N, C-alpha and C positions, 0 to 999 in steps of 0.2 A: 160699039162703044167708041166714043170720041176721046182722043188724047192729043196733046201737043207732041212735037218731035222731042225725044229725050235730049238732054244737054248736060254738059259738065260745066259747073261754075265754081269759082273761088268765093267762099263766104267768110265773113268776119264772125267773131264770137257774138252770140246773141244771148243776152241775159233774159231770164223769164222767171215767173212764179207759177207754181202748179201744184196739183194734188196727184200723188202716185197711188196706184191701186192695182189689184190683180183681179181679172175677170175672165170667165170662159168666153170664147168667141160668140156663142149663142146669145150672150147678154149685151153685146156691143150695140144692138139695136133697141135695147130696153129703156133708153133714156139716160143711161149713165153718162154719156158724152155731154149732152147739153146741161144736165144737172150739175156736173162737176165744173164745167166751164163757167156756169152762172155763179156758182159758189166762189170761185176764184175771182171773177169779175167784181162781185159784191165786196169782197175783201179789199180788192184794189181801190174801189171807190171810197171805202172808209179810210184808206190810207192817203187819198188824194192823188193816186197814181193812175195814169192813163196808159192804155195798151200802145205798144210801139209796132203793132202788126196784127195779123190775123191769129185767132186761137188755133191751137194745134193739138194733136195727139203725138206724144213721143213713145216710141216702142223700144223698151229696154230688152225684153225677151219675148220672142214669139214662139208659142207652142199651140198650134191650131187645135189639136184634140184636147189639150190641157188648159192651162191658164196663160193669158197674155199679161205680162208685166208692163204696164203702161202709165203714162202721166198726161193729164189734161192741163195744158198750160197756156199762158198768154205772154207774148214777148213784152219786155219793158226796156226803157231807155238805159237804165244802169242797174247795178247790183242792188238788191233789196234784202232786208232781213225778213224772213217769213215767221211762221210760228210752228207749233207741233203738227198742224194739219196742212198748212200751205207753206211749201218750201221754195226757196230760191234755187235756181239752177242756171246752167249755161248749155246752149247748143254749141258744140266745139267749132272752132274755125277749121277751115280746110276745103278740100275739093269735094264737091257733091255732085252726084248724078241726080237729075230730077226730071219730072214731067208733070203736066196738069191733065187730070181726067175730069170728065163731066158726068154727073149723076152719082149720088151717094151710093147707089146700089152697085156701082162699078169699082168699089174700092179694092177688092181682091184682084180683079182683072187688071186694073190700072197698075197695081204693084207688080203683077206678073209681067206686064209689058216692059216695065223698067228693068226688072231683074233679068228677063230674057235678053233684052238689049245689052245690058251690062255683060252678061255671059258671052254673047256674040262678039262683043268688043274686047273681051279678055280683061275686064275691069276686076279689081279685087276690092271687096267691100271691107269696111272697118267693122268686122264681126268676129265672133269666136263661138266655139261650141260651149254650151253651158249644160249642166245637169238637167235644167228645166226646159231647154230648147235652144233656138238661135238667138244669141245675144249680140246687140249692136251698140257700137260706140255712139252713134248719132243717126237715128232714123226717125223721121216724123212725117206727118201729114198735116198741112195747114189748110184750114177752111177759108177759102178766098171769097166766097159769096156770103153776103149778109142776108140771113133769112127774112129780115124786115123788108129788104129790097126785092127779093125773089122768093116767093113762098113755094114754088115748085122744086122739090128736091131733085128731080130728074135733070134740072138745069144748073144745079150747084156745081161750082168748080172747086177742085181740091188739088193741091200740089203735094206730091209725094217726093221726098228727098232722102237720099241715103249717102252718108259720108263714105268716101273712098279711103282705103288704107293708105297710110303714108308710104312713100317709095322706099 
């Protein structure tokens, strides 16, 4: 598996709109990701709003044998009002550890590389224990490759970023 060298960067607040849902891990490859991203994108087009970056999955709570509490979102330039289905949100400002992995099938392995690197460096994630699993203040994966430009999913690049706990 190919990844970039993990790094720590300071990020500004990022406004977005998205759809939050809960799904078992087994359903992540069932089309839920592109379907919900497309629904949000269509809503943005109706509002005359353009994306300010790549679509992403935000992970609120990760429970691999249970349900993942996730949100499919698109970054936008400024705060918007959503509706009952599509909600406005923010990815918090702060220090993030991140890397880019290649190939959609390498998502779990790419995340493991980043988490293992963080553990090795003594990093503390912005996370807490939750009754439903591991809860994160801000953890997301951005889909950097446009499928229209590169149809081979094994070549797609995805950035995984996890906010570090405040000192």
